[in-house]
C-alpha positions as CSV (number, residue, x, y, z in Angstrom):
1,X,-0.1,0.1,0.2
2,X,1.2,3.5,-0.9
3,X,2.2,5.9,1.9
4,X,-0.2,8.7,0.7
5,X,-3.1,6.0,0.4
6,X,-2.6,4.6,4.3
7,X,-1.7,8.4,5.5
8,X,-5.6,9.4,3.8
9,X,-7.1,5.7,5.3
10,X,-5.5,6.9,8.8
11,X,-7.3,10.1,8.7
12,X,-10.5,9.1,7.8
13,X,-10.0,6.6,10.7
14,X,-9.0,9.4,12.9
15,X,-12.0,11.5,11.7
16,X,-14.2,8.4,12.0
17,X,-13.0,8.1,15.9
18,X,-13.6,11.6,16.7
19,X,-16.6,11.4,15.6
20,X,-17.8,8.5,17.1
21,X,-16.0,9.8,20.6
22,X,-18.0,13.1,20.2
23,X,-21.3,11.2,20.0
24,X,-20.4,9.0,23.0
25,X,-19.2,11.8,25.2
26,X,-22.4,13.5,24.3
27,X,-24.5,10.8,25.6
28,X,-22.6,11.2,28.7
29,X,-23.1,14.9,28.9
30,X,-27.1,14.6,27.9
31,X,-27.2,11.9,31.0
32,X,-25.7,14.5,33.1
33,X,-27.6,17.2,32.4
34,X,-30.7,15.0,32.9
35,X,-29.8,14.2,36.4
36,X,-28.8,17.6,37.2
37,X,-32.5,18.9,35.8
38,X,-34.1,15.6,38.0
39,X,-32.2,17.2,41.1
40,X,-30.7,13.6,41.3
41,X,-27.0,15.2,42.0
42,X,-25.8,12.3,43.4
43,X,-26.3,10.3,40.4
44,X,-24.4,13.1,38.4
45,X,-21.9,13.1,41.0
46,X,-20.9,9.5,40.0
47,X,-20.6,10.2,36.2
48,X,-17.3,12.8,36.6
49,X,-14.7,10.6,37.1
50,X,-15.7,8.8,33.2
51,X,-16.5,12.6,32.1
52,X,-13.1,14.0,33.4
53,X,-11.6,11.0,31.5
54,X,-13.9,11.4,28.1
55,X,-12.7,14.6,28.6
56,X,-9.3,14.2,28.7
57,X,-9.2,11.5,25.9
58,X,-11.1,14.6,23.6
59,X,-8.9,16.8,24.0
60,X,-5.8,13.9,23.1
61,X,-8.1,13.3,20.0
62,X,-8.7,17.1,19.1
63,X,-5.1,17.8,19.1
64,X,-4.2,14.8,17.1
65,X,-6.5,15.8,14.3
66,X,-5.0,19.7,14.9
67,X,-1.9,18.2,14.2
68,X,-3.1,17.1,10.9
69,X,-4.8,20.3,9.4
70,X,-2.8,20.5,6.0
71,X,-4.0,17.3,5.5
72,X,-7.9,17.6,6.7
73,X,-7.6,20.8,4.2
74,X,-7.2,18.7,1.1
75,X,-10.3,16.3,2.4
76,X,-13.1,16.5,0.3
77,X,-15.6,19.7,1.4
78,X,-18.2,17.3,2.0
79,X,-15.8,15.7,4.7
80,X,-14.9,18.6,6.4
81,X,-18.2,19.7,6.8
82,X,-19.3,16.4,8.1
83,X,-16.8,17.1,10.8
84,X,-17.3,20.6,11.3
85,X,-21.5,19.7,11.6
86,X,-20.1,16.7,14.4
87,X,-18.2,19.2,16.3
88,X,-21.0,22.5,16.2
89,X,-23.6,19.7,17.6
90,X,-21.0,18.2,20.4
91,X,-20.5,21.9,21.1
92,X,-24.1,22.8,21.9
93,X,-24.9,19.9,23.8
94,X,-21.4,20.8,26.2
95,X,-22.6,24.4,26.1
96,X,-25.9,23.4,27.5
97,X,-24.7,21.0,30.1
98,X,-22.5,24.3,31.3
99,X,-25.4,26.4,31.7
100,X,-27.1,23.4,33.5
101,X,-24.2,23.2,35.7
102,X,-24.3,26.6,36.5
103,X,-27.7,26.7,37.4
104,X,-27.4,24.0,39.6
105,X,-24.3,25.9,41.6
106,X,-26.1,29.4,41.8
107,X,-29.2,27.2,43.1
108,X,-26.8,25.7,46.0
109,X,-25.1,28.7,46.4
110,X,-28.5,30.9,47.0
111,X,-30.3,27.7,49.1
112,X,-27.4,28.2,51.3
113,X,-27.5,31.9,51.5
114,X,-31.0,31.6,52.2
115,X,-30.6,29.4,55.0
116,X,-27.8,31.1,57.1
117,X,-30.1,34.4,56.4
118,X,-33.0,32.6,58.2
119,X,-30.8,31.6,60.9
120,X,-29.2,34.6,61.4
121,X,-32.7,36.2,61.6
122,X,-34.1,33.4,63.7
123,X,-31.3,34.2,66.7
124,X,-31.8,37.6,66.2
125,X,-35.5,37.6,66.5
126,X,-35.1,35.1,69.4
127,X,-37.2,32.5,67.2
128,X,-37.2,28.7,67.1
129,X,-39.3,25.7,66.1
130,X,-41.8,24.2,68.5
131,X,-42.4,20.6,69.3
132,X,-45.1,20.6,66.8
133,X,-42.3,21.9,63.7
134,X,-44.0,25.8,64.1
135,X,-41.5,28.7,64.1
136,X,-42.3,30.9,67.1
137,X,-40.9,34.0,68.2
138,X,-40.7,35.7,71.6
139,X,-41.6,38.7,70.1
140,X,-44.7,37.3,68.7
141,X,-47.1,34.7,70.8
142,X,-48.7,33.5,67.6
143,X,-47.1,30.6,65.9
144,X,-46.9,30.4,62.0
145,X,-45.2,27.6,59.6
146,X,-42.6,28.6,57.5
147,X,-41.4,27.6,54.1
148,X,-38.6,28.2,51.7
149,X,-39.3,28.0,48.0
150,X,-36.9,28.1,45.1
151,X,-37.8,28.4,41.9
152,X,-35.0,27.7,39.5
153,X,-35.7,25.8,36.3
154,X,-32.3,23.9,34.8
Protein backbone atom coordinates (compact mmCIF):
# COMPACT_ATOMS: atom_id res chain seq x y z
CA UNK A 1 0.00 0.00 0.00
CA UNK A 2 1.28 3.48 -0.81
CA UNK A 3 2.23 5.84 1.99
CA UNK A 4 -0.22 8.49 0.70
CA UNK A 5 -3.02 5.93 0.70
CA UNK A 6 -2.08 4.81 4.23
CA UNK A 7 -2.04 8.41 5.45
CA UNK A 8 -5.42 9.10 3.85
CA UNK A 9 -6.88 5.98 5.43
CA UNK A 10 -5.43 6.90 8.80
CA UNK A 11 -6.92 10.39 8.57
CA UNK A 12 -10.37 8.99 7.79
CA UNK A 13 -9.90 6.53 10.63
CA UNK A 14 -9.02 9.37 13.04
CA UNK A 15 -12.02 11.39 11.89
CA UNK A 16 -14.35 8.41 12.32
CA UNK A 17 -12.85 7.86 15.78
CA UNK A 18 -13.35 11.45 16.97
CA UNK A 19 -16.86 11.59 15.50
CA UNK A 20 -17.86 8.40 17.29
CA UNK A 21 -16.16 9.59 20.47
CA UNK A 22 -18.05 12.92 20.38
CA UNK A 23 -21.31 10.98 20.08
CA UNK A 24 -20.43 8.85 23.12
CA UNK A 25 -19.28 11.86 25.14
CA UNK A 26 -22.47 13.72 24.17
CA UNK A 27 -24.55 10.83 25.55
CA UNK A 28 -22.77 11.14 28.89
CA UNK A 29 -23.24 14.93 28.93
CA UNK A 30 -26.95 14.55 28.16
CA UNK A 31 -27.31 12.00 30.97
CA UNK A 32 -25.58 14.36 33.40
CA UNK A 33 -27.75 17.26 32.26
CA UNK A 34 -30.91 15.19 32.79
CA UNK A 35 -29.74 14.09 36.23
CA UNK A 36 -29.06 17.68 37.27
CA UNK A 37 -32.41 18.87 35.94
CA UNK A 38 -34.10 16.14 37.97
CA UNK A 39 -32.07 17.17 41.06
CA UNK A 40 -30.36 13.76 41.10
CA UNK A 41 -27.10 15.25 42.25
CA UNK A 42 -25.58 12.00 43.53
CA UNK A 43 -26.22 10.38 40.16
CA UNK A 44 -24.53 13.31 38.40
CA UNK A 45 -21.63 13.14 40.86
CA UNK A 46 -21.04 9.47 40.04
CA UNK A 47 -20.57 10.41 36.37
CA UNK A 48 -17.66 12.76 37.12
CA UNK A 49 -14.75 10.29 36.87
CA UNK A 50 -15.96 9.06 33.48
CA UNK A 51 -16.63 12.63 32.33
CA UNK A 52 -13.14 13.75 33.35
CA UNK A 53 -11.53 10.83 31.53
CA UNK A 54 -13.63 11.47 28.42
CA UNK A 55 -12.71 15.16 28.49
CA UNK A 56 -9.03 14.21 28.63
CA UNK A 57 -9.43 11.76 25.74
CA UNK A 58 -11.42 14.29 23.73
CA UNK A 59 -8.66 16.85 24.09
CA UNK A 60 -6.06 14.31 22.93
CA UNK A 61 -8.13 13.33 19.90
CA UNK A 62 -8.80 16.94 18.90
CA UNK A 63 -5.10 17.73 19.23
CA UNK A 64 -4.26 14.75 17.03
CA UNK A 65 -6.54 16.16 14.33
CA UNK A 66 -5.26 19.71 14.80
CA UNK A 67 -1.75 18.42 14.15
CA UNK A 68 -3.02 17.20 10.78
CA UNK A 69 -4.72 20.41 9.68
CA UNK A 70 -2.83 20.45 6.37
CA UNK A 71 -4.17 17.00 5.50
CA UNK A 72 -7.66 17.98 6.62
CA UNK A 73 -7.53 21.06 4.37
CA UNK A 74 -7.04 18.72 1.38
CA UNK A 75 -10.07 16.57 2.23
CA UNK A 76 -13.23 16.75 0.14
CA UNK A 77 -15.54 19.58 1.25
CA UNK A 78 -18.33 17.19 2.28
CA UNK A 79 -15.98 15.35 4.66
CA UNK A 80 -14.85 18.64 6.20
CA UNK A 81 -18.46 19.82 6.54
CA UNK A 82 -19.43 16.56 8.25
CA UNK A 83 -16.60 16.99 10.75
CA UNK A 84 -17.57 20.61 11.44
CA UNK A 85 -21.24 19.63 11.82
CA UNK A 86 -20.38 16.88 14.30
CA UNK A 87 -18.21 19.25 16.33
CA UNK A 88 -20.90 21.98 16.35
CA UNK A 89 -23.52 19.49 17.51
CA UNK A 90 -21.22 18.34 20.29
CA UNK A 91 -20.42 21.94 21.25
CA UNK A 92 -24.14 22.73 21.60
CA UNK A 93 -24.65 19.75 23.92
CA UNK A 94 -21.58 20.74 25.93
CA UNK A 95 -22.79 24.37 26.21
CA UNK A 96 -26.21 23.22 27.47
CA UNK A 97 -24.52 20.96 30.01
CA UNK A 98 -22.38 23.85 31.26
CA UNK A 99 -25.45 26.12 31.56
CA UNK A 100 -27.26 23.52 33.66
CA UNK A 101 -24.20 22.97 35.87
CA UNK A 102 -23.91 26.72 36.46
CA UNK A 103 -27.64 27.00 37.25
CA UNK A 104 -27.33 24.15 39.77
CA UNK A 105 -24.34 25.86 41.41
CA UNK A 106 -26.19 29.18 41.66
CA UNK A 107 -29.25 27.49 43.12
CA UNK A 108 -27.13 25.67 45.69
CA UNK A 109 -25.41 28.91 46.67
CA UNK A 110 -28.72 30.75 47.02
CA UNK A 111 -30.17 27.93 49.09
CA UNK A 112 -27.20 27.99 51.47
CA UNK A 113 -27.41 31.79 51.69
CA UNK A 114 -31.16 31.59 52.44
CA UNK A 115 -30.60 29.00 55.17
CA UNK A 116 -27.82 31.08 56.75
CA UNK A 117 -29.92 34.23 56.51
CA UNK A 118 -32.91 32.49 58.09
CA UNK A 119 -30.72 31.12 60.87
CA UNK A 120 -29.30 34.58 61.57
CA UNK A 121 -32.78 36.10 61.59
CA UNK A 122 -33.98 33.40 63.96
CA UNK A 123 -31.12 34.06 66.36
CA UNK A 124 -31.52 37.84 66.24
CA UNK A 125 -35.28 37.61 66.73
CA UNK A 126 -35.01 34.87 69.32
CA UNK A 127 -37.21 32.66 67.26
CA UNK A 128 -37.17 28.92 67.05
CA UNK A 129 -39.20 25.89 66.19
CA UNK A 130 -41.68 24.39 68.58
CA UNK A 131 -42.52 20.73 69.09
CA UNK A 132 -45.19 20.98 66.39
CA UNK A 133 -42.67 22.15 63.82
CA UNK A 134 -44.07 25.66 63.80
CA UNK A 135 -41.84 28.66 64.22
CA UNK A 136 -42.40 30.85 67.24
CA UNK A 137 -40.95 34.10 68.46
CA UNK A 138 -40.65 35.77 71.81
CA UNK A 139 -41.76 38.98 70.06
CA UNK A 140 -44.89 37.35 68.69
CA UNK A 141 -46.97 34.87 70.64
CA UNK A 142 -48.58 33.54 67.46
CA UNK A 143 -47.07 30.50 65.80
CA UNK A 144 -46.96 30.06 62.08
CA UNK A 145 -45.44 27.56 59.68
CA UNK A 146 -42.39 28.69 57.74
CA UNK A 147 -41.27 27.49 54.34
CA UNK A 148 -38.58 28.35 51.84
CA UNK A 149 -39.38 28.20 48.15
CA UNK A 150 -36.88 28.04 45.32
CA UNK A 151 -38.14 28.24 41.80
CA UNK A 152 -35.28 27.48 39.48
CA UNK A 153 -35.39 25.74 36.17
CA UNK A 154 -32.36 23.85 34.97
